[in-house]
Structures are given as C-alpha cells and as structure tokens.
C-alpha positions as CSV (number, residue, x, y, z in Angstrom):
1,M,3.2,9.0,-0.9
2,K,2.3,11.4,-2.9
3,A,-1.2,11.3,-2.7
4,N,-2.2,12.0,-6.3
5,I,0.2,8.6,-6.9
6,K,-1.0,6.8,-3.8
7,K,-4.5,7.1,-3.2
8,M,-5.9,5.8,-6.2
9,V,-7.9,2.8,-7.3
10,V,-10.5,1.4,-9.4
11,V,-14.4,1.7,-7.3
12,S,-16.2,-1.0,-7.5
13,A,-18.6,-0.3,-10.6
14,I,-15.5,-0.5,-12.4
15,M,-13.8,-2.9,-11.3
16,A,-16.2,-5.6,-12.1
17,T,-15.3,-4.8,-16.2
18,I,-11.6,-4.1,-15.9
19,I,-9.0,-7.1,-16.5
20,Y,-6.1,-7.1,-14.2
21,T,-2.8,-7.2,-14.4
22,A,0.6,-7.4,-13.0
23,C,1.2,-3.7,-13.5
24,A,0.6,-1.7,-10.6
25,A,-0.8,1.3,-13.0
26,S,-4.3,-0.5,-13.9
27,A,-5.2,0.6,-10.2
28,A,-3.8,4.3,-11.3
29,S,-6.6,5.9,-13.4
30,Y,-9.6,6.1,-11.0
31,S,-9.6,8.7,-7.9
32,Y,-12.0,7.2,-5.1
33,T,-13.7,8.9,-2.3
34,E,-14.8,5.6,0.0
35,V,-13.8,2.2,-0.8
36,S,-16.2,-1.0,-0.3
37,A,-15.3,-4.3,1.1
38,S,-16.5,-5.4,-2.4
39,D,-14.0,-3.1,-3.8
40,Y,-11.1,-4.7,-1.7
41,E,-12.4,-8.1,-2.2
42,N,-11.6,-7.6,-6.1
43,M,-8.5,-6.1,-5.6
44,E,-4.8,-7.3,-6.4
45,A,-1.9,-6.6,-3.9
46,Q,-0.3,-3.9,-5.9
47,Q,-3.8,-1.8,-5.9
48,L,-3.5,-2.4,-2.0
49,T,-0.2,-1.0,-1.6
50,K,-0.6,2.0,-3.1
51,L,-3.5,2.7,-1.4
52,M,-1.8,2.4,2.0
53,G,0.6,5.2,1.5
54,N,2.9,6.1,3.8
55,G,3.2,3.8,7.1
56,I,4.9,4.4,10.5
57,N,5.4,1.6,13.0
58,L,3.9,1.3,16.7
59,G,7.8,0.4,17.9
60,N,8.5,-1.6,21.2
61,T,5.3,-1.5,22.3
62,M,2.8,-4.6,21.7
63,E,6.0,-6.3,21.3
64,A,7.6,-5.6,24.4
65,T,7.7,-9.1,26.3
66,G,8.4,-9.5,30.0
67,P,7.7,-13.4,30.9
68,W,7.9,-11.9,34.6
69,F,5.1,-10.7,34.5
70,G,3.3,-14.1,34.0
71,Y,0.9,-15.4,31.6
72,N,-2.5,-14.4,32.8
73,Q,-2.2,-10.4,33.5
74,K,-5.5,-8.8,34.1
75,D,-3.8,-5.6,33.5
76,A,-2.6,-6.6,30.1
77,S,-1.5,-2.7,29.5
78,Q,2.0,-4.2,31.6
79,Y,3.1,-6.0,28.9
80,E,3.2,-3.0,26.3
81,T,5.1,-0.3,28.4
82,A,7.7,-3.3,29.5
83,W,10.1,-1.8,27.2
84,G,9.8,2.0,28.3
85,Q,7.5,3.0,25.8
86,P,4.1,4.9,26.6
87,K,0.5,3.0,27.5
88,T,-0.9,3.1,23.3
89,T,-4.0,5.6,23.3
90,K,-6.5,6.7,20.1
91,E,-4.4,9.3,20.2
92,M,-1.5,8.5,18.9
93,F,-2.7,6.7,15.7
94,E,-4.5,10.6,15.3
95,A,-1.5,12.0,15.4
96,M,0.2,9.5,13.2
97,K,-2.7,10.0,10.4
98,K,-2.3,14.2,11.4
99,A,1.3,13.4,10.7
100,G,0.6,12.1,7.1
101,F,0.9,8.4,7.5
102,D,-2.1,6.1,6.1
103,S,-1.1,2.9,7.7
104,V,0.8,1.7,10.6
105,R,2.0,-1.6,11.9
106,I,1.5,-3.0,15.1
107,P,4.1,-5.6,15.9
108,V,2.7,-8.0,18.6
109,A,4.4,-10.8,20.9
110,W,1.3,-13.6,21.2
111,T,3.8,-16.6,23.0
112,H,4.9,-14.6,26.0
113,T,1.4,-14.5,27.3
114,M,1.1,-18.7,26.4
115,D,2.6,-21.0,29.1
116,W,3.7,-23.1,25.9
117,A,6.9,-24.6,28.0
118,N,4.0,-26.3,29.9
119,G,1.7,-27.4,27.1
120,D,-1.1,-24.5,27.6
121,F,-0.9,-22.6,24.1
122,E,-3.9,-20.4,24.7
123,I,-3.4,-16.7,24.8
124,N,-4.3,-14.1,27.4
125,K,-7.2,-13.0,26.5
126,N,-7.1,-10.0,28.3
127,Y,-3.9,-9.3,26.0
128,L,-5.9,-10.5,22.9
129,E,-8.9,-7.7,23.6
130,R,-6.0,-5.4,24.6
131,V,-4.4,-5.9,21.2
132,A,-8.2,-5.5,19.3
133,Q,-8.4,-2.4,21.7
134,V,-5.7,-1.2,19.4
135,V,-5.8,-2.2,16.5
136,N,-9.8,-0.8,16.5
137,W,-8.6,2.7,17.7
138,A,-5.9,2.5,14.5
139,L,-8.6,1.7,12.2
140,D,-10.9,4.1,13.4
141,S,-8.0,7.1,12.8
142,D,-8.5,5.6,8.9
143,L,-5.2,3.8,9.1
144,Y,-4.4,0.7,7.5
145,V,-3.1,-1.8,9.7
146,M,-0.8,-4.4,10.0
147,I,-0.3,-7.1,12.9
148,N,2.4,-10.1,13.1
149,D,4.7,-12.0,15.1
150,H,7.4,-10.0,16.9
151,W,10.8,-11.7,18.2
152,D,8.8,-12.6,20.9
153,Y,11.9,-13.9,23.0
154,Q,13.1,-15.9,19.9
155,W,11.1,-19.2,20.4
156,W,11.8,-19.1,16.8
157,G,14.8,-20.7,17.9
158,L,12.4,-24.0,18.7
159,F,12.1,-24.5,15.1
160,S,16.5,-26.1,15.2
161,H,15.6,-27.9,18.5
162,D,11.8,-29.2,18.5
163,Q,10.0,-29.1,14.6
164,E,6.8,-30.4,16.0
165,L,6.8,-28.1,19.4
166,A,7.5,-25.2,16.8
167,F,4.6,-25.7,14.7
168,K,2.4,-26.2,17.1
169,I,3.1,-22.7,18.8
170,Y,2.9,-21.0,15.1
171,K,-0.4,-23.0,14.1
172,E,-1.9,-22.9,18.0
173,M,-0.7,-19.0,17.4
174,W,-2.6,-17.7,14.3
175,S,-5.4,-19.9,14.6
176,Q,-6.6,-17.8,17.7
177,V,-5.6,-14.4,16.4
178,G,-7.0,-15.5,13.1
179,E,-10.4,-16.5,14.4
180,Y,-10.8,-13.1,17.0
181,F,-10.2,-11.3,14.0
182,K,-11.8,-12.9,11.1
183,D,-14.8,-10.6,10.7
184,Y,-12.4,-7.7,10.6
185,S,-12.3,-5.0,8.0
186,Y,-10.1,-5.7,4.7
187,K,-8.1,-3.2,6.0
188,L,-6.7,-5.2,8.7
189,I,-4.0,-7.4,7.2
190,F,-1.8,-9.9,8.8
191,E,1.9,-10.6,8.5
192,G,3.2,-14.2,8.9
193,G,6.5,-13.1,11.2
194,N,9.2,-10.4,11.3
195,E,12.9,-10.7,11.0
196,E,13.7,-14.1,12.4
197,L,12.4,-16.2,10.0
198,G,15.8,-17.7,8.1
199,D,18.8,-18.0,9.8
200,R,17.4,-17.4,12.9
201,F,15.8,-20.7,12.9
202,N,19.4,-21.4,14.7
203,D,18.7,-18.7,17.3
204,T,19.4,-20.2,20.7
205,V,15.9,-20.0,23.7
206,D,18.0,-19.5,26.5
207,S,16.2,-20.4,30.0
208,K,18.5,-17.8,31.3
209,V,16.1,-15.2,29.5
210,D,12.5,-16.9,29.4
211,S,12.1,-18.8,33.2
212,R,9.5,-21.0,31.2
213,L,12.2,-22.8,30.2
214,K,14.0,-23.0,33.1
215,N,13.5,-27.5,32.8
216,V,14.2,-27.7,29.2
217,N,17.2,-26.5,27.5
218,Y,17.5,-25.2,23.9
219,S,20.4,-22.7,24.7
220,S,22.3,-24.2,22.3
221,R,22.1,-22.7,18.9
222,G,20.9,-24.5,16.5
223,T,22.7,-26.4,13.1
224,L,20.4,-26.6,10.1
225,M,21.9,-25.3,6.6
226,Q,20.9,-22.4,5.1
227,N,19.2,-24.3,2.4
228,D,17.5,-26.2,4.9
229,C,16.4,-22.5,6.4
230,Y,14.8,-22.0,2.8
231,K,12.7,-25.0,3.1
232,L,11.2,-24.4,6.6
233,L,10.9,-20.8,5.9
234,T,8.4,-22.1,2.9
235,Q,6.8,-24.4,5.3
236,V,6.8,-21.8,7.6
237,T,5.1,-19.3,5.4
238,Q,2.1,-22.3,3.5
239,L,1.3,-23.4,7.2
240,F,0.3,-19.2,8.0
241,V,-1.4,-19.5,4.9
242,D,-3.9,-22.0,5.2
243,T,-4.6,-21.4,8.7
244,I,-5.9,-18.0,7.8
245,R,-8.0,-19.2,4.7
246,S,-9.4,-22.5,6.1
247,Q,-10.7,-19.5,8.9
248,G,-13.7,-18.3,6.4
249,G,-14.9,-14.6,7.1
250,N,-12.8,-12.1,5.7
251,N,-9.8,-14.2,6.5
252,T,-10.6,-16.2,2.9
253,K,-10.1,-12.8,1.0
254,R,-7.7,-10.8,3.5
255,F,-4.3,-9.4,2.2
256,L,-1.1,-11.2,3.8
257,L,2.3,-10.1,4.3
258,I,4.7,-13.2,4.2
259,P,8.2,-12.5,5.3
260,G,11.2,-12.0,3.4
261,Y,14.0,-14.7,4.4
262,D,15.4,-12.7,7.4
263,T,13.8,-9.1,5.7
264,D,16.7,-8.9,3.9
265,I,16.4,-7.6,-0.1
266,G,19.3,-10.2,-1.0
267,K,18.9,-13.3,1.1
268,T,14.7,-12.6,0.1
269,T,15.8,-12.1,-3.6
270,D,18.0,-15.9,-3.7
271,S,16.6,-18.0,-6.1
272,R,16.1,-20.4,-3.2
273,Y,13.0,-18.1,-1.1
274,V,9.7,-19.4,-2.5
275,M,6.2,-17.5,-1.7
276,P,3.8,-19.7,-1.1
277,T,0.7,-20.6,-2.5
278,D,-2.9,-18.8,-2.1
279,S,-5.0,-21.5,-3.5
280,K,-8.2,-20.0,-2.1
281,N,-7.9,-16.8,-4.1
282,K,-7.2,-16.2,-8.6
283,I,-6.7,-12.7,-7.1
284,Q,-2.7,-11.9,-6.1
285,K,-3.6,-11.4,-2.1
286,L,0.0,-11.9,-0.6
287,I,2.9,-9.2,-0.1
288,I,6.0,-10.2,0.3
289,S,7.7,-7.9,3.3
290,V,11.6,-6.7,3.6
291,H,13.5,-4.3,5.7
292,Y,15.8,-1.5,5.1
293,Y,18.6,-0.5,7.6
294,T,21.5,0.5,4.7
295,P,24.2,1.4,5.3
296,S,23.8,-0.4,8.7
297,T,26.8,1.0,9.9
298,Y,24.5,4.9,9.1
299,C,21.2,3.3,9.9
300,I,21.7,0.7,13.2
301,L,24.6,2.2,14.9
302,S,24.7,6.0,17.3
303,E,28.6,4.6,18.5
304,N,31.1,2.1,17.1
305,A,30.8,-1.5,17.8
306,S,32.5,-4.9,17.0
307,W,30.9,-5.5,14.1
308,G,31.7,-1.8,12.4
309,R,32.3,1.8,12.7
310,V,29.2,4.5,13.1
311,R,28.8,6.6,10.0
312,N,27.4,10.2,10.3
313,S,26.5,11.4,7.1
314,W,25.1,9.8,4.1
315,G,23.9,11.5,0.5
316,T,26.7,11.0,-1.7
317,A,26.2,9.9,-5.3
318,N,26.9,7.0,-4.6
319,D,24.2,6.9,-1.6
320,Y,21.7,6.9,-3.9
321,T,22.8,4.7,-6.5
322,A,23.5,1.9,-4.1
323,M,19.8,2.8,-2.4
324,Q,18.0,2.3,-6.0
325,N,19.6,-1.0,-7.2
326,D,19.2,-2.2,-3.7
327,F,15.1,-1.6,-4.2
328,K,14.8,-2.5,-7.9
329,K,16.2,-5.9,-6.7
330,M,12.6,-6.2,-5.1
331,T,10.9,-6.0,-8.8
332,K,11.7,-9.6,-8.9
333,F,8.0,-9.7,-6.9
334,T,6.2,-7.0,-8.2
335,E,6.5,-8.3,-11.7
336,A,5.0,-11.7,-10.5
337,G,1.9,-9.6,-9.6
338,Y,2.6,-9.1,-5.6
339,G,3.2,-6.4,-3.9
340,V,5.8,-5.3,-1.3
341,I,6.3,-3.6,1.7
342,I,8.9,-2.2,3.3
343,G,8.3,-3.5,7.0
344,E,11.1,-1.3,8.8
345,Y,13.4,1.6,7.6
346,G,15.0,4.5,9.8
347,V,18.1,5.7,10.9
348,A,19.5,5.2,14.4
349,Q,20.7,8.6,15.9
350,K,24.6,9.8,17.0
351,K,26.0,9.3,20.2
352,E,27.6,12.6,21.2
353,S,30.8,12.8,23.3
354,N,28.5,13.6,26.3
355,G,26.4,11.2,26.3
356,S,23.4,13.1,24.5
357,Y,21.7,11.5,21.2
358,T,21.6,13.7,17.8
359,K,20.6,13.8,14.6
360,K,22.5,12.1,11.9
361,E,23.5,14.0,8.8
362,G,21.6,13.9,6.1
363,M,18.5,11.8,7.5
364,E,16.0,13.8,5.8
365,K,18.1,12.6,2.7
366,W,18.1,8.3,3.3
367,L,14.7,9.3,4.3
368,T,13.6,11.2,1.1
369,A,15.2,8.9,-1.2
370,V,13.5,5.7,0.1
371,L,10.1,7.7,-0.5
372,D,11.1,8.3,-3.4
373,N,12.2,5.2,-4.6
374,C,9.0,3.0,-2.9
375,D,6.8,5.8,-5.1
376,E,8.6,4.3,-8.2
377,Y,8.3,1.2,-7.5
378,N,5.1,0.8,-5.9
379,Y,6.2,-0.6,-2.4
380,C,4.5,0.9,0.7
381,P,6.8,1.7,3.4
382,F,6.7,1.6,7.1
383,L,9.2,4.4,9.3
384,W,10.0,2.3,12.5
385,D,10.4,4.9,15.6
386,C,10.4,4.1,18.9
387,N,9.3,7.5,20.4
388,T,12.7,9.4,19.1
389,F,11.5,11.7,16.3
390,F,7.7,10.9,16.5
391,K,6.7,11.5,19.8
392,K,3.9,9.2,21.8
393,N,3.6,11.2,24.8
394,G,3.3,14.5,25.5
395,T,3.0,16.7,22.3
396,L,2.4,13.8,20.2
397,G,3.4,13.8,16.3
398,F,7.2,14.7,14.5
399,T,9.3,17.3,17.0
400,D,11.5,17.9,14.4
401,P,10.4,20.2,11.9
402,E,12.6,18.8,8.8
403,V,11.8,15.1,9.8
404,A,8.2,16.5,9.3
405,A,8.5,18.2,6.5
406,V,9.5,14.7,4.4
407,Y,6.1,13.3,5.3
408,T,3.5,16.0,5.6
409,N,5.0,17.9,1.8
410,R,4.1,14.5,0.6
411,K,0.2,14.8,1.1
C-alpha cells in the first residue's frame, strides 16, 4: 500500500478521545512513529489492516508436511524443507521488509506433528519452538505476522466423518498454539484456518497419503450438504474465537483472522456465511480472510488442464472491471466494521514448449490492480510466492526488476 495512506493510526493520547466508527477513515488523520500496546488494545480491525500495508507469504515452508519424518523430530527444520523450499532464516524477513512489505503470513501445519490417530494430540515441542523462532525473526524485522493451520494433509475431511474427533483436534491445536504465543506482541495475528473450511469439509483423508490412518478408513468423500458446511464453519470459527479469548494475556484483545468459506469471495459474501461473535470485545477485533486467484486460468494454470485452457495475458478493460467488481463485494464486511485481508494472491508462470517457465504478459498490471483495489477499499493483501519471483536463498528478494518495482514504488 502507499505509505501515506496505509501507515496511519491514532496514537494513544488521541485515541482516548476518539469515538470509533466502522469507517476506516477514522484512522487516517494522524501519522505515527511507534505504536504502543495500549494503542493496539484500543484499535479497531480496519485500523490494523491499514497499518499492515503490503504482505507476503512464507509459502510452502512451515506448512510443508511429511509424516514420513514421524512426529518427534529433534531437528524440526526437516519439516519445513519437505517441499523443496530453503530453510528459513532471519535474513529472509529482512529482505521482505527491504522489498516493501510490512507484513508476512506464515502458513503452518500442526497436526503432522501430532499422533492424533493414536490419541496423542500434543504438538511436537521442537516444532512449536521452531515456528516460534521463525515468528520472532519476522517480528524482529518489524513485520506484522500471521500464523494459521494450513492444509495439513487434509485432516479437515474428518469433519464429515468424525466431527467429535475433528473438533477435538482443532481445539487441542489452538489451545497449545494460543497458550504458547498468548503474551506475544499484538503484531502477531492468529488465522483460524485456510482454504479448507467450507466445501472441503467433505475432502478425503486418505491413508495412502497419511500413514497414521492405516487402521482407519476416511478415504471416501463426505456427504455434507453445502448448507450443513456453512453451519459447521460457523461452529468451527466460533470455537476458534472462544478458545483464544479464554486464554487471557494478549489473546483477550489479539486480532483474529476468520477464514471465509473456501476463502472464496462469492461463497463468503453469500448470506449463509456467518461471522463468529467476540463477546470479550466491544471494539471490533475480527478480520475476515479471502484469497484471490482470478481469472483462475490466468492466475493458477501454467499450461492447459482438464478444467480449463491456460490464459497467458491480462489487462483488458473488462479485466479491470471484473476485478473491481470482485473486490467491491467484500465491502459487505467493511461496512459491518470488520477488517478484510486478501490472504493469498498471485500469478502462475507460463510453461514454454521447451519446459522452461516465464513470466506471463500483464503480470505487473494484474498485481498493481490488486494493490490499487486494496488501497481503495482498505484491504490488506498478501502475495503468494514460493521462491519464484521473490527468492529466499542466494540473492534474497525479487529477481525480476519489473515485479520488484510494483512494490518498491508503493513505499
């Protein structure tokens, strides 16, 4: 985001005299050099998203899962490199800050270090401490930080097969994570899930993928109707809020990120989607998360697939209009006082006939349009990149000067 728009907040001495409204503009009248804990405690969700500026994901790293390692690895870094990403370093976060980012989303898998199929719900202590080390590095680099539970070998499919077990796993997870981090700075935000909350409650949990399930068969798809999934999602996110709030410390007033239905804009703005309540706070501390990969044939595909033909360019007048219409839908939540975060967005590379990958035409236009819309509506966006354009080893940072300029020019 443009710094003169995004980095604005009411400092503590003034905040005590301000009557807050749902309008994000209430935070845009005063500049700041430092924000205190009391400022965050009295800050609304939309003021926080304004402060969070531009974000980036630490993709395919802490959410990389490999149950073949077992649950109690002493060297927890083996988990994070399971999908081919480099081992996380503090220098990575310093490079993110230098590149123009103010926030980082650290997707995390937790259940792959629990032996829950055998009744053990304890997260591997070594892994929890490794995640904390990574979070500390990001905070030390002056970044806002989000952590969630991310894919995690599709354990979410248990909600359609054994809801009692699924709810127990979910509560045990956030009980441990929340307690560990409850006294951390308010710049740490918890996100209650990822794209799996919604239709994917019916996902398989296949023993062929996860060896823990060799004695349990969850390999068939669930049969929950979509209306049931909407109701179930409200129960899950309410459990998330209640669990965190009950822990005390900074978790009483910590900002919480609530996943939208499939993190899809259309499904999340459906009238069946209901945000959880936060009875502990009179000031709005809840933010909603959706992802943006539209058009999907442009953003997701590198080559033709069974579900669509790859699109290798973007930037027509209709393209811009369609994007703005998508983003405008989420004002349903800002008008109700919630913050909005675009937890992931990005463009896949084009696969050439020789097998190499190149940047798609119009990528900078698409990225800029996303950021412009987020500026207009006060949403905070998080780029998804897995060591493709933003390198996390070797020469750290953006390797493509045109993509780099999209972010550095917005400082």
